C-alpha positions in Angstrom: 0.0 0.0 0.0 2.8 2.4 0.9 4.6 1.6 -2.3 1.5 2.4 -4.4 1.0 5.6 -2.5 4.6 6.7 -3.1 4.3 5.9 -6.8 1.0 7.8 -7.0 2.6 10.9 -5.4 5.6 10.7 -7.7 3.3 10.6 -10.8 1.3 13.6 -9.5 4.6 15.5 -8.8 5.8 14.8 -12.4 2.5 16.1 -13.8 2.7 19.2 -11.7 6.3 19.8 -12.8 5.3 19.4 -16.5 2.4 21.9 -16.1 4.6 24.4 -14.3 7.3 24.1 -17.0 4.8 25.0 -19.7 3.1 27.7 -17.7 6.4 29.3 -16.9 7.5 29.3 -20.5 4.2 30.7 -21.7 4.0 33.3 -19.0 7.5 34.8 -19.2 7.5 34.3 -23.0 4.5 36.6 -23.2 6.1 39.0 -20.7 9.3 39.3 -22.8 7.2 39.8 -25.9 5.2 42.6 -24.1 8.3 44.6 -23.2 10.3 43.9 -26.4 7.4 43.5 -29.0 9.2 40.6 -30.5 9.3 36.9 -29.9 12.7 35.6 -28.8 12.9 31.8 -28.8 16.6 31.6 -28.1 18.4 33.1 -25.1 22.0 32.6 -24.0 22.6 30.7 -20.8 24.2 33.9 -19.4 20.9 35.8 -19.9 18.7 33.2 -18.5 20.8 32.8 -15.3 21.9 36.4 -14.9 20.0 38.1 -12.1 20.8 41.5 -13.6 19.2 40.6 -16.9 15.8 39.9 -15.2 16.0 42.6 -12.5 16.6 45.3 -15.1 13.6 44.4 -17.1 10.5 46.6 -17.0 7.7 45.5 -14.6 9.6 42.2 -13.9 8.9 42.3 -10.2 5.2 42.8 -10.8 5.1 39.9 -13.3 7.1 37.7 -11.0 4.6 38.4 -8.1 1.6 37.5 -10.2 3.5 34.5 -11.7 3.4 32.9 -8.3 -0.3 33.6 -8.0 -1.2 32.2 -11.4 0.9 29.0 -10.9 -0.6 28.3 -7.5 -4.1 29.0 -8.8 -3.5 26.8 -11.9 -2.2 23.9 -9.8 -5.1 24.3 -7.4 -7.8 24.3 -10.1 -6.1 21.5 -12.1 -6.0 19.4 -9.0 -9.6 20.4 -8.2 -10.8 19.0 -11.5 -8.9 15.7 -11.1 -6.3 16.4 -13.7 -3.5 15.0 -11.6 -4.9 11.5 -11.3 -2.7 8.8 -12.7 -5.3 7.0 -14.8 -7.8 8.0 -17.5 -11.0 9.1 -15.7 -12.8 11.2 -18.3 -13.2 11.5 -22.1 -10.9 13.6 -24.2 -13.4 16.4 -24.7 -14.3 16.5 -21.0 -10.7 16.7 -20.1 -10.3 19.6 -22.5 -13.1 21.5 -20.8 -11.6 20.7 -17.4 -8.3 22.2 -18.5 -10.1 25.2 -20.0 -12.0 25.9 -16.8 -8.8 25.5 -14.7 -6.9 28.0 -16.8 -9.8 30.5 -17.0 -10.3 30.5 -13.3 -6.6 30.9 -12.8 -6.4 33.9 -15.0 -9.6 35.3 -13.4 -7.8 35.1 -10.1 -4.9 37.1 -11.4 -7.2 39.6 -13.0 -9.2 40.1 -9.8 -6.1 40.6 -7.7 -4.6 42.9 -10.4 -7.7 45.0 -10.2 -7.8 44.9 -6.4 -4.2 46.1 -6.1 -4.7 48.6 -8.9 -1.9 47.1 -11.0 -1.8 48.3 -14.6 1.1 46.2 -15.9 -1.0 43.6 -17.6 -2.4 44.1 -21.1 -5.6 42.4 -22.4 -3.3 40.7 -25.0 -1.4 39.0 -22.2 -4.5 37.8 -20.5 -6.1 36.5 -23.7 -2.9 35.0 -25.2 -2.0 33.2 -21.9 -5.5 31.7 -21.7 -5.4 30.3 -25.2 -1.8 29.1 -25.2 -2.0 27.6 -21.7 -5.2 25.8 -22.4 -4.0 24.3 -25.7 -0.6 23.4 -24.3 -1.8 21.8 -21.0 -4.4 19.9 -22.9 -2.2 18.8 -25.8 0.4 17.1 -23.5 -2.4 15.4 -21.7 -3.7 14.2 -25.1 -0.3 12.6 -25.7 -0.3 11.2 -22.2 -3.7 9.7 -22.8 -2.6 7.9 -26.0 0.5 6.5 -24.2 -1.6 5.2 -21.3 -4.2 3.7 -23.6 -1.5 1.9 -25.6 0.1 0.5 -22.4 -3.3 -0.6 -21.0 -4.3 -2.3 -24.2 -1.0 -4.2 -24.1 -1.8 -5.3 -20.5 0.5 -2.9 -18.6 -0.6 -1.3 -15.3 -3.9 -3.0 -15.2 -5.5 -3.8 -11.8 -7.0 -7.3 -11.3 -10.5 -7.0 -10.1 -13.1 -9.5 -8.8 -16.8 -8.7 -8.7 -18.9 -9.9 -5.7 -22.3 -10.8 -7.1 -22.8 -12.4 -10.5 -26.4 -11.0 -10.8 -27.7 -8.4 -13.2 -25.8 -5.5 -11.7 -22.5 -7.5 -11.5 -22.8 -8.6 -15.1 -23.5 -5.1 -16.3 -20.5 -3.7 -14.4 -18.3 -6.4 -15.9 -19.5 -5.5 -19.4 -18.9 -1.8 -18.9 -15.4 -2.4 -17.6 -14.6 -4.7 -20.5 -15.6 -2.0 -23.0 -13.5 0.7 -21.2 -9.9 -0.5 -21.1 -8.8 3.1 -20.3 -10.1 2.5 -16.7 -7.3 0.1 -16.2 -9.2 -2.9 -14.8 -8.8 -6.5 -15.7 -12.0 -8.4 -14.4 -10.8 -11.8 -13.3 -14.2 -13.3 -12.4 -17.0 -13.3 -9.9 -17.6 -14.3 -6.3 -21.1 -15.6 -5.7 -22.8 -17.8 -3.1 -25.4 -19.1 -5.6 -24.4 -22.7 -6.4 -26.4 -22.7 -9.7 -24.1 -20.0 -11.1 -20.8 -21.9 -10.5 -20.8 -23.7 -13.8 -22.2 -20.8 -15.9 -20.2 -18.6 -18.3 -20.8 -14.9 -18.1 -19.3 -13.4 -21.3 -16.1 -15.3 -20.7 -16.1 -14.8 -16.9 -16.8 -17.5 -14.3 -17.6 -17.7 -10.6 -14.3 -18.3 -9.0 -15.3 -18.7 -5.4 -17.9 -18.1 -2.7 -17.8 -15.2 -0.3 -16.4 -17.1 2.6 -13.2 -18.0 0.8 -12.8 -14.7 -1.0 -9.5 -14.0 0.8 -7.8 -17.1 -0.6 -9.0 -16.2 -4.2 -7.6 -12.6 -3.7 -4.2 -14.0 -2.8 -4.3 -16.7 -5.6 -5.1 -14.3 -8.5 -3.3 -11.3 -7.1 -6.5 -9.3 -6.9 -6.0 -5.5 -6.5 -9.7 -4.5 -6.0 -12.9 -6.1 -4.9 -16.2 -4.6 -6.3 -19.3 -5.5 -4.3 -22.5 -5.3 -6.3 -24.9 -6.6 -3.6 -25.0 -3.7 -1.0 -28.2 -4.9 0.6 -26.3 -7.9 2.1 -24.8 -6.0 4.9 -23.6 -8.9 7.0 -21.9 -10.4 4.0 -20.2 -7.1 3.3 -19.0 -7.0 6.9 -17.6 -10.5 6.6 -15.8 -9.6 3.3 -14.2 -6.5 4.8 -13.1 -8.5 7.9 -11.5 -11.4 6.1 -9.7 -9.1 3.5 -8.6 -6.5 6.0 -5.0 -7.9 6.2 -4.6 -8.0 2.5 -3.4 -5.1 0.2 -6.7 -4.8 -1.6 -9.1 -2.0 -2.3 -12.9 -2.6 -1.7 -15.5 -0.7 -3.6 -19.3 -1.0 -3.1 -21.8 -0.2 -5.9 -24.8 1.5 -4.4 -28.1 -0.4 -4.6 -29.8 2.4 -6.6 -26.7 3.0 -8.8 -28.8 4.3 -11.7 -29.7 7.3 -9.5 -26.2 7.9 -8.2 -25.2 10.7 -10.5 -24.9 14.4 -9.8 -28.6 14.2 -8.9 -27.8 12.8 -5.5 -26.8 15.1 -2.6 -25.2 13.6 0.5 -25.9 15.3 3.9 -26.6 14.7 7.5 -29.7 15.2 9.8 -27.8 15.4 13.1 -25.9 12.2 13.4 -27.9 10.5 10.7 -26.4 10.5 7.1 -28.8 10.7 4.2 -29.0 11.0 0.4 -31.3 13.6 -1.1 -32.5 13.1 -4.7 -32.0 16.4 -6.6 -34.1 16.6 -9.8 -31.5 18.7 -11.5 -28.6 21.0 -10.6 -30.4 23.6 -12.8 -31.7 25.7 -9.9 -30.9 28.8 -7.9 -28.3 31.2 -9.2 -27.0 28.8 -11.9 -30.5 28.9 -13.4 -30.5 32.7 -13.3 -27.2 32.8 -15.0 -28.4 30.3 -17.7 -31.4 32.5 -18.3 -29.3 35.6 -18.6 -27.0 33.8 -21.1 -30.0 32.7 -23.1 -31.4 36.3 -23.3 -28.0 37.8 -24.4 -27.2 35.1 -27.0 -30.7 34.9 -28.5 -31.0 38.7 -28.8 -27.6 38.8 -30.4 -28.5 35.9 -32.7 -31.7 37.6 -33.8 -29.8 40.8 -34.8 -26.9 39.0 -36.5 -29.0 36.4 -38.3 -31.8 38.7 -39.4 -30.6 38.9 -43.0 -30.6 35.1 -43.3 -34.0 34.9 -41.7 -35.4 37.5 -44.1 -33.9 35.7 -47.1 -35.4 32.4 -45.8 -38.8 34.0 -45.5 -38.6 35.3 -49.0 -37.5 31.9 -50.4 -40.4 30.1 -48.6 -42.9 32.6 -49.9 -41.7 32.2 -53.5 -41.4 28.4 -53.3 -44.9 27.4 -52.2 -48.2 29.0 -51.0 -48.9 29.4 -47.4 -47.5 31.2 -44.3 -43.8 31.8 -43.8 -43.9 30.7 -40.1 -45.2 27.5 -38.8 -46.8 27.8 -35.4 -47.6 24.7 -33.3 -48.5 23.9 -29.7 -45.7 22.2 -27.8 -45.3 21.1 -24.2 -42.8 23.0 -22.1 -41.5 22.8 -18.5 -43.9 21.0 -16.1 -46.3 20.3 -19.0 -47.2 23.9 -19.8 -48.2 24.5 -23.4 -46.7 27.3 -25.5 -46.6 28.5 -29.1 -43.6 27.0 -30.9 -42.2 28.8 -34.0 -40.4 27.4 -37.0 -40.0 28.4 -40.6 -42.5 26.4 -42.6 -40.7 23.6 -44.4 -43.8 21.5 -45.4 -46.9 22.0 -47.5 -49.7 24.0 -45.7 -51.9 21.0 -45.1 -49.1 18.8 -43.6 -51.0 18.1 -40.4 -54.0 16.7 -42.3 -51.7 14.4 -44.3 -50.1 13.0 -41.2 -52.7 10.3 -40.7 -52.2 9.0 -44.2 -48.5 8.6 -43.6 -48.7 7.1 -40.1 -47.9 3.6 -41.5 -44.7 4.8 -43.0 -43.3 6.1 -39.7 -39.6 5.1 -39.5 -39.1 6.2 -35.8 -39.7 4.1 -32.7 -41.6 5.4 -29.7 -44.2 8.2 -29.7 -42.6 10.3 -32.5 -43.0 10.5 -36.2 -40.1 10.6 -38.7 -39.7 9.8 -42.4 -36.4 10.3 -44.2 -38.2 11.0 -47.5 -41.3 12.8 -46.2 -43.4 13.8 -49.2 -44.9 16.8 -47.3 -41.5 18.6 -47.3 -41.1 21.4 -49.9 -37.9 22.1 -52.0 -36.8 25.0 -49.8 -38.0 23.0 -46.7 -35.6 20.2 -47.5 -32.6 22.6 -47.5 -33.5 24.6 -44.4 -34.3 21.4 -42.5 -30.9 19.8 -43.4 -29.0 22.8 -42.0 -31.5 23.6 -39.2 -32.3 27.1 -40.7 -36.0 26.3 -40.0 -35.2 26.4 -36.3 -34.0 30.0 -36.2 -37.4 31.5 -35.2 -37.1 29.6 -32.0 -34.7 32.3 -30.9 -37.8 34.3 -30.2 -39.1 31.4 -28.1 -35.9 31.7 -26.1 -36.2 35.4 -25.7 -39.8 35.0 -24.4 -38.6 32.4 -21.9 -40.6 29.4 -23.3 -37.4 27.8 -24.4 -33.7 27.8 -23.7 -30.7 27.6 -26.1 -29.9 24.1 -24.8 -32.3 21.5 -23.4 -34.6 18.6 -24.3 -36.6 19.2 -27.5 -40.2 20.3 -26.7 -42.6 17.4 -27.5 -46.1 17.5 -29.0 -49.0 17.1 -26.7 -50.0 13.7 -28.3 -46.4 12.4 -27.7 -46.6 13.4 -24.0 -49.9 11.5 -23.7 -47.8 8.3 -24.3 -45.0 9.2 -21.9 -44.3 7.0 -18.9 -42.7 8.2 -15.7 -39.2 7.9 -17.2 -40.0 10.1 -20.3 -41.9 12.6 -18.2 -38.6 13.7 -16.6 -37.8 15.6 -19.8 -40.5 18.1 -18.8 -38.8 19.0 -15.5 -36.7 21.7 -17.3 -37.2 24.3 -20.0 -36.9 22.7 -23.4 -34.1 23.8 -25.8 -33.3 24.5 -29.4 -30.3 22.1 -29.3 -29.2 19.4 -26.9 -27.3 16.2 -26.4 -29.6 14.4 -28.8 -28.7 16.8 -31.6 -24.9 16.5 -31.2 -25.1 12.7 -30.8 -27.0 11.7 -34.0 -30.2 13.7 -34.2 -32.9 11.8 -36.1 -30.7 8.7 -36.5 -31.1 8.0 -32.7 -33.6 5.6 -31.3 -36.4 7.0 -29.1 -35.0 5.3 -26.0 -31.5 6.6 -26.6 -32.9 10.1 -27.2 -34.7 9.9 -23.8 -31.5 8.6 -22.1 -29.5 11.5 -23.4 -32.1 14.1 -22.3 -32.2 12.5 -18.8 -28.4 12.5 -18.6 -28.4 16.2 -19.5 -31.0 17.1 -16.9 -29.1 15.2 -14.1 -25.6 16.4 -15.1 -26.3 20.0 -16.2 -23.7 22.7 -15.9 -23.0 25.9 -17.8 -19.9 24.2 -19.3 -22.0 21.4 -20.6 -24.3 23.9 -22.3 -21.3 25.6 -23.8 -19.8 22.4 -25.0 -23.1 21.3 -26.6 -23.5 24.7 -28.4 -20.0 24.5 -29.8 -20.6 20.9 -30.9 -23.8 21.9 -32.5 -22.0 24.1 -35.1 -20.3 21.3 -37.1 -23.3 19.1 -36.8 -25.5 21.8 -38.3 -23.0 22.7 -41.0 -22.7 19.0 -42.2 -26.5 18.4 -41.9 -25.8 15.0 -40.3 -28.8 13.1 -39.1 -31.3 15.8 -40.2 -34.5 14.9 -42.0 
C-alpha cells in the first residue's frame, strides 16, 4: 500500500512539474514579448541565469509576483478538476473542458487581484494569449499522455486485477462496462457468488471463482487489487468480506443499490448524526439557473440581430417556393407540462398536419414520435432549411420569451406526451431547448430510447460548461447536416 501511495505521489509530482514548466515558458514568453514587442525563442545561458538581466527588465517584479499567484491557482484548479490522477478518468473532450476551466479560473484570479491592487502592468493581450496558449498546451500534452496510457493498458500494462462480488444483473452489467472501457485500467478476473447454480455458468467469458467465505484465498491466488461489491443490501456479507480481507493489500468498492440514481442528482448530507442521500431533480436551480437565463437572453438577442438577413432571405424563399404562411406555429409542451406556441420556418406544405394520418404507417421512428427520411410533405426549400437547421431560427424568439432555452430537451407534441411514462416525463422537469445532447449525438438517427436517455443525462448532469460544449458541438453538426431529415 505504501509503495502504491509513493508511486501515485511521484506521478502527481511529475504532472505538476510538467504543467509548471509549460506555464512558466508561456507566462514569461508573453512577458518578454510585451516589453520587447518581438518573440525571442533563443536566449543565451548567461541571460537566463543572470539576475541583472531579469531585475533590469521593465515590470519584472510585478510579473514575478503575479506569476506565483497564477501558478498556485493553476495547480489548485487543475487538482480540483482531477487532472493529476494517474489513470484516465474522463473522455478527451471532457478533459479539454476541465483544463479550460482551470486556466480561465486561474487567469480570473490574477485579473481580480490585479484590479484589487490597482496594478496596470497587464495588457488584455497577455490575459487573452495566456488563456489560449496555456489551455492548448496543457491539454495537448495530456492528449499525448492519454494515448500513451491507452496503448500501455491495451498491451496489458498497469492493469488492476478486479473480482466482482455478485454475478447478478448488476454485476454482469458492471463487468461488461469495464470490459468496454480499457482506459479505466481494470482486468476483471471473475465473480464471487454464493449461488451454487451459477458456479458452472459462463458470463461473457467470466466465471464464478469462489464463494464469499473463501474470497481472501482467491484474492491471494489471483493477485487481486480491487474487490467490487454489487450486492450492497447484504450488509452482514459485506462486513464479513471486509473483515476477512482487512489484512490484504486490496481496495474494496461498493456499488450502491440504486446505482442508476447515483449521479450528480444525489446530494449527501446529515440530519444530526444520521447521514442521508437527497435526490435532486436537476442542478439547474438557484443562481446557476438565473445565469443560464441571462446567457439565453443575451445570445438569443444577439442571434436575432446578426441572423436577421438570413431569416429575411429564408422567409422570401419560402414565400416564392410554395403558397402558405412563412412561419409554422404549433402547440408544444414545455416545462412542467405547460403549453406554448412553438415557432419554425415552414418547411412543409400548408396541409401537412392533415396528411399525417395517411403517412402514419410509413413512420420510421420508434416510440411516440413521427419521422420519415423522404417525407413527401416537405417542400424544396424546406428540405434545404431542415438539413441545415435554418428552420429552427425563429425559436430564438421562443428563447427570448422564456418558453425555451438555447440548450435543453426538445419540446414534444401534446399527443407524444400523452404516451409518456414516468421515465420520459422527466424531460419536462426543465425548460426545453433548441439544441441538446440528442442533436450532437446523432439527431434523427437515434432511437427514441437513446434520445430519452441523453435528455435525462443532460438534466441530471447539467452545468454551464455542458451547455457551452453542446453549443460548440452543434455548429459542425448543423453545417454538415448529419442526421437531419
